[in-house]
LOMITOR-790858 format. One record per residue (C-alpha): x, y, z; residue in one letter. Coordinates in steps of 0.5 Angstrom, whole numbers, padded with zeros to 4 digits, always signed. Each point is the difference from the previous one (the first is absolute). Example, Ala and Ser with C-alpha at 12.3 -4.5 7.8 and 13.67 -1.06 7.14 Angstrom:
BEGIN
+0025-0009+0016A;+0002+0007-0002S;
This chain:
BEGIN
+0179+0209+0204X;+0007-0001-0001X;+0004-0005-0003X;+0006-0002-0002X;+0005+0000-0006X;+0006-0003-0002X;+0003+0006-0005X;+0002+0000-0007X;+0006+0002+0001X;+0001-0007+0006X;-0001-0005-0006X;+0004+0005-0005X;+0006-0003+0005X;-0003-0006+0001X;-0005-0003-0005X;+0000-0007+0002X;-0001+0001+0007X;-0006-0003+0004X;-0003+0005+0007X;-0004-0005+0003X;-0005+0004+0006X;-0004-0002+0006X;-0006+0005+0004X;+0000-0003+0005X;-0007+0003+0004X;-0002+0001+0007X;+0004-0005+0004X;+0002+0000+0006X;+0008+0003+0001X;+0003-0001+0006X;+0007-0004+0003X;+0003-0006-0004X;-0004-0007+0004X;+0004-0005+0001X;-0001-0004-0005X;+0002+0005-0005X;+0006+0002+0004X;+0002-0007-0001X;-0001+0000-0007X;+0005+0007+0000X;+0006-0004+0002X;-0001-0006-0005X;-0001+0004-0005X;+0007+0004+0003X;+0003-0008-0001X;-0003-0002-0006X;+0003+0007-0004X;+0007-0003+0000X;-0001-0003-0006X;+0000+0005-0003X;+0006+0002+0002X;+0005-0004-0003X;+0006+0004-0003X;+0005+0004+0005X;-0001+0006-0002X;-0008+0003+0001X;-0001+0004-0005X;+0003-0007-0005X;-0006-0003+0001X;-0006-0001-0006X;-0005+0003+0006X;+0003+0005+0002X;+0004+0003-0008X;-0006-0001-0004X;-0002+0006+0005X;+0007+0003+0000X;-0002-0001-0008X;-0006+0005+0000X;+0003+0005+0005X;+0003+0002-0006X;-0004+0002-0003X;-0002+0006+0003X;+0002+0006+0005X;+0002-0003+0008X;+0002+0003+0006X;+0007-0003+0000X;-0001-0006+0005X;-0007-0002-0002X;-0002-0008-0002X;-0006-0003+0001X;-0002-0003+0006X;-0001-0006-0002X;+0009+0001+0000X;+0000+0003+0007X;-0006-0006+0003X;+0008-0005-0003X;+0004+0004+0002X;-0002-0001+0007X;-0002-0007+0000X;+0007+0000-0004X;+0004+0003+0008X;-0004-0003+0004X;-0004+0006+0002X;-0008-0004+0000X;-0006+0004-0003X;-0004+0000+0006X;-0007+0001+0002X;-0004+0008-0001X;-0008-0001-0001X;-0004-0006-0003X;+0001+0002-0008X;+0007+0003+0000X;+0002-0007+0002X;-0005-0003-0005X;+0003+0003-0005X;+0007+0000+0002X;-0002-0007+0000X;-0002-0001-0006X;+0005+0005-0003X;+0007-0005+0004X;-0003-0006-0002X;-0001+0000-0008X;+0007+0006-0001X;-0006+0006-0001X;+0000+0007+0001X;-0007+0002+0004X;-0001+0006+0002X;-0009+0003+0003X;-0002+0006+0003X;-0006+0004+0003X;-0005-0001-0006X;-0004+0006+0004X;+0006+0006+0001X;+0000+0001-0008X;-0002+0006-0001X;-0002-0001-0009X;+0003-0006-0004X;+0005-0004+0002X;+0006-0001-0006X;+0007-0003-0003X;+0003+0005-0004X;+0006+0004-0001X;-0001+0006+0004X;+0002+0007-0002X;+0004+0000+0007X;-0001+0004+0006X;-0006-0004+0004X;+0001+0000+0007X;+0002-0006+0003X;+0000-0003+0007X;+0003-0006+0000X;-0003-0005+0007X;+0004+0003+0007X;+0003+0007-0003X;-0002+0007+0000X;+0003+0002-0005X;-0002+0001-0007X;+0004-0003-0005X;-0004+0002-0006X;+0000-0005-0009X;+0005+0002-0004X;-0001+0001-0007X;-0002-0006-0005X;-0001-0005+0007X;-0005-0004-0001X;-0004-0001+0006X;-0008-0001+0004X;-0002+0007+0001X;-0007+0003+0001X;-0002+0007+0000X;+0004+0001+0006X;+0007-0002-0001X;+0004-0006-0001X;-0003-0007+0004X;+0005-0004-0003X;+0007+0003-0002X;+0004-0004-0005X;-0004-0005-0003X;-0001-0004+0007X;+0006+0002+0003X;-0003+0004+0007X;-0008+0001+0002X;-0002+0007+0003X;-0002+0000+0007X;-0008+0004-0002X;-0002-0007-0003X;+0003-0004+0003X;-0002-0006+0003X;-0003+0000+0007X;-0003-0004+0006X;-0007+0004-0001X;+0000+0000-0009X;-0006-0003-0002X;+0000+0000-0007X;+0007+0000-0005X;+0003-0001-0006X;+0005-0005-0001X;+0004-0002-0006X;+0006-0005-0003X;+0004+0001-0006X;+0004-0003-0005X;+0004+0002-0005X;+0002-0007-0003X;-0005-0006-0002X;-0001-0003+0007X;-0007+0001-0001X;+0000-0007+0004X;+0002+0003+0006X;-0003+0006+0000X;-0006-0003+0000X;+0001-0005+0005X;+0002+0005+0004X;-0006+0004+0000X;-0004-0005+0001X;+0005-0002+0007X;-0003+0006+0002X;-0006+0001-0002X;-0002-0007+0004X;+0004+0002+0006X;-0003+0007-0001X;-0007-0003+0001X;+0003-0006+0006X;+0003+0006+0005X;-0003+0008-0003X;-0007-0002-0001X;+0000+0004-0006X;-0003+0000-0007X;+0004+0000-0004X;+0000+0001-0008X;+0007-0002-0006X;+0001+0004-0006X;+0005-0002-0004X;+0003+0006-0004X;+0004+0001-0007X;+0002+0005-0005X;-0007-0001-0003X;-0004-0001+0007X;+0003+0005+0003X;-0005+0003+0005X;-0005-0002+0006X;-0005+0003+0004X;+0003+0002+0007X;
């Protein structure tokens, strides 16, 4: 059985980080029902509460990730996924529907101001690791046909075949993306500050709604520097 492992190299950078993992199994993913689409629309409006500064990067939920990204090698212009979502809110480019699972976790990201990502567990090759890489890991971003390999010293999620999410929580790969026919998903939310209550609330929100709208079996795991792996 494969594992997810948050490597020592990650916790050397972020010793107080917490990782919330949801293993979402036997789900019935598809086009979002009206209720989920409505939740996502409402969350776009709710997220405006995080935009308290005129300069996007100075807003606290974004600034903490700007600082975090200075600690490892990144691709030029790479930003945390929550910044990408809030930038869309700031410019009126609403975060729209993709499929039920993605819509649920994007809703949670917007509501709680935290990054979130999910991958198709059945597409993993070997163990999944969050680690500083030596570089050269194959990576095809969603929607791209060009291999953009990881850099030496980059923090990424990777398995035995290549990178799954580059620059910590910036961009996902095509190989493990969540599709309408995905049955088993690995979902993760990260904090590098002290927002543990928000993290727990966001994970509870996702868990409740994946059970309700995807008829899924959901398993929650909280990881830190002393409890850093989970069987998938």
